[in-house]
C-alpha positions in Angstrom: 5.0 15.5 -34.1 8.5 14.6 -32.8 8.8 11.0 -31.6 10.5 10.2 -28.4 13.7 8.3 -28.6 13.3 4.7 -27.3 15.4 3.7 -24.3 16.0 0.2 -25.8 16.4 0.0 -29.6 17.4 -3.7 -30.1 17.6 -6.8 -27.9 18.5 -10.4 -27.7 17.1 -12.5 -24.9 18.0 -15.8 -23.2 20.6 -17.0 -25.7 22.8 -20.0 -24.7 26.4 -19.2 -23.7 27.4 -21.6 -26.5 26.1 -19.1 -29.0 28.7 -16.6 -27.8 31.4 -19.2 -27.7 30.7 -20.9 -31.0 29.3 -17.9 -33.0 31.2 -15.0 -31.5 31.6 -13.0 -34.7 27.9 -13.2 -35.4 27.1 -11.8 -31.9 29.9 -9.3 -32.2 28.3 -8.0 -35.3 25.3 -7.0 -33.3 27.0 -5.5 -30.3 30.2 -4.1 -31.7 30.6 -0.4 -30.7 27.2 -0.5 -29.0 26.3 0.4 -25.4 23.6 -1.2 -23.3 22.6 -3.5 -20.4 23.4 -7.2 -20.4 22.1 -10.0 -18.1 23.7 -13.3 -17.2 21.6 -16.3 -16.1 22.4 -19.7 -14.5 19.8 -22.5 -15.1 17.2 -20.0 -16.0 17.7 -17.8 -12.8 19.1 -14.3 -12.8 22.8 -14.3 -11.8 24.3 -10.9 -12.8 23.3 -7.6 -14.3 25.8 -5.2 -15.9 26.1 -2.2 -18.2 28.7 -1.5 -20.8 29.7 1.2 -23.3 31.4 -1.7 -25.2 29.2 -4.7 -25.0 31.5 -6.8 -27.3 34.4 -6.5 -24.9 32.4 -7.0 -21.7 30.6 -10.1 -22.9 33.9 -11.6 -24.1 35.5 -10.8 -20.7 32.8 -12.7 -18.8 33.8 -15.9 -20.6 37.0 -16.0 -18.7 36.7 -13.7 -15.6 35.5 -14.7 -12.1 32.0 -15.2 -13.4 33.1 -17.6 -16.2 31.7 -20.8 -14.5 28.6 -19.1 -13.0 26.4 -18.5 -16.1 25.0 -20.5 -19.0 22.8 -18.0 -20.9 22.6 -14.3 -21.5 20.5 -11.4 -22.8 21.5 -8.0 -24.2 19.6 -4.7 -24.5 21.0 -2.2 -26.8 20.5 1.6 -26.2 21.2 4.8 -27.9 23.8 6.6 -25.8 24.6 5.8 -22.2 23.1 8.8 -20.4 20.8 6.7 -18.2 22.6 3.4 -18.2 24.1 3.7 -14.8 20.8 4.4 -13.2 19.0 1.8 -15.2 21.6 -0.8 -14.1 21.1 0.4 -10.4 17.3 0.1 -10.7 17.5 -3.4 -12.0 20.0 -4.5 -9.4 18.0 -3.0 -6.5 14.8 -4.7 -7.7 16.2 -8.1 -8.6 19.2 -8.4 -6.2 21.2 -10.8 -8.4 23.6 -13.1 -6.5 26.5 -12.3 -8.8 26.5 -8.5 -8.1 28.5 -7.5 -5.1 27.5 -3.9 -4.9 24.1 -2.5 -4.5 23.1 0.0 -7.2 23.2 3.7 -6.5 21.1 6.5 -7.9 22.6 9.9 -8.9 20.0 12.2 -7.4 17.0 10.2 -6.2 15.5 11.3 -2.9 15.1 8.5 -0.3 11.6 9.1 1.0 12.0 6.8 4.0 13.0 9.7 6.4 9.9 11.7 5.2 7.7 8.7 5.6 8.9 8.1 9.2 8.2 11.7 10.1 4.8 11.7 8.5 4.0 8.3 10.1 4.9 9.6 13.6 2.7 12.7 13.0 -0.2 10.5 11.8 0.2 8.0 14.7 0.2 10.8 17.2 -3.0 12.2 15.9 -4.6 8.7 16.0 -3.4 8.2 19.6 -5.0 11.5 20.6 -8.3 10.4 19.1 -8.1 7.0 20.9 -7.5 8.5 24.4 -10.0 11.3 23.8 -7.4 14.1 23.8 -8.8 17.3 22.3 -7.1 18.2 19.0 -5.1 21.4 18.8 -7.2 24.4 18.1 -6.7 25.8 14.7 -6.0 29.5 14.4 -9.2 31.4 13.8 -10.0 32.3 10.2 -9.4 35.9 10.9 -6.0 35.2 12.4 -5.0 33.0 9.5 -6.1 35.6 7.1 -4.1 38.2 9.0 -0.9 36.1 9.0 -1.3 35.5 5.2 -1.1 39.1 4.2 1.8 41.1 2.9 3.0 44.5 4.0 0.3 46.3 2.0 -2.4 44.0 3.2 -2.4 41.8 0.0 -3.2 38.2 0.5 -0.2 35.9 0.2 -1.3 33.4 -2.5 1.1 30.6 -1.6 0.7 30.8 2.2 0.8 27.3 3.6 1.8 25.8 0.2 5.3 24.7 1.5 6.7 23.9 4.9 10.2 25.0 3.9 11.9 27.5 1.6 11.6 26.3 -2.0 13.5 27.4 -5.1 11.7 28.5 -8.2 13.0 28.6 -11.8 11.6 30.6 -14.7 13.0 31.0 -18.2 12.9 34.3 -20.1 14.8 35.0 -23.3 17.0 32.0 -22.9 18.0 32.8 -19.4 17.0 30.9 -16.2 15.7 33.2 -13.5 15.7 32.0 -9.9 13.3 33.0 -7.1 12.4 31.6 -3.7 9.1 30.9 -2.0 9.6 31.5 1.8 7.7 29.5 4.5 5.3 32.5 4.7 4.4 32.0 1.1 6.0 35.3 0.0 8.2 35.0 -3.2 11.6 36.6 -3.1 13.1 37.8 -6.4 15.5 40.6 -7.3 15.7 41.6 -3.6 12.0 42.2 -3.5 9.1 40.2 -2.1 5.9 39.4 -3.9 2.5 38.1 -2.6 1.7 36.1 -5.8 3.5 34.1 -8.5 2.1 36.4 -11.2 3.3 39.6 -9.5 6.8 38.1 -9.3 6.7 36.9 -12.9 5.5 40.3 -14.2 8.5 41.9 -12.5 10.9 39.2 -13.8 9.9 39.6 -17.4 9.1 43.3 -17.2 5.7 43.0 -18.7 2.2 44.1 -17.6 0.9 40.6 -17.6 2.5 37.2 -17.0 0.9 34.0 -15.7 3.2 33.1 -12.7 1.5 29.7 -12.2 3.0 28.5 -15.5 6.1 30.7 -15.6 7.6 29.5 -12.3 8.6 25.9 -11.8 9.6 24.1 -8.6 11.4 20.8 -8.0 8.8 18.3 -7.1 11.5 15.6 -6.8 15.2 15.6 -7.6 15.5 16.7 -11.3 11.7 16.8 -11.8 10.6 20.4 -12.2 6.9 21.2 -12.6 5.0 24.4 -12.9 3.5 26.0 -9.8 0.1 25.2 -11.3 0.7 21.6 -10.2 -0.2 22.8 -6.7 -3.8 23.6 -7.9 -4.5 20.2 -9.5 
């Protein structure tokens, strides 16, 4: 069983600034050629958060830059590689809002859900208001009409009808290649200039096999960078 690589591999917390000033070589021995996140404190309170691919140089720099008289202790968190350091720094800054950081942290691809929340809240509030004033709710389409709308050209039921309120991209991997399909608002799946009424029908065509479970073959982006199998919809 393969172990996951830890984000933080070593750390030193709440050391006095004097340690860095009076025993610099000792600290440098730990952080030389290492990347990670560091934190500066003043009188026990968070002052500044930063990241560095060269912690040795950055810590030494803060002994004489504009922050030099603003901190009296520090912590360092060493990582393997710096793939997620920028976002980790942004996350910490946004949560803690240190007084020494001038810029607010930014995320590479995170979706701000505030707009969606406002839309959903307005919809929910409108429904509650209708209930309060005794307004009759909108009549839902009859079962027969819904069934009629959710059928393909050959009368087959469209399995994903109503699953998404917008067109959604799907990815599937076959023989090392990433295949792309789209779920339309109607629920029909477009792939290879054809339309399919179910994920498995589209998957069978994609891999050119008689059987293929489309619920596990096709993945959609639940949130930026987070792809999950279509089977997630059935949980």
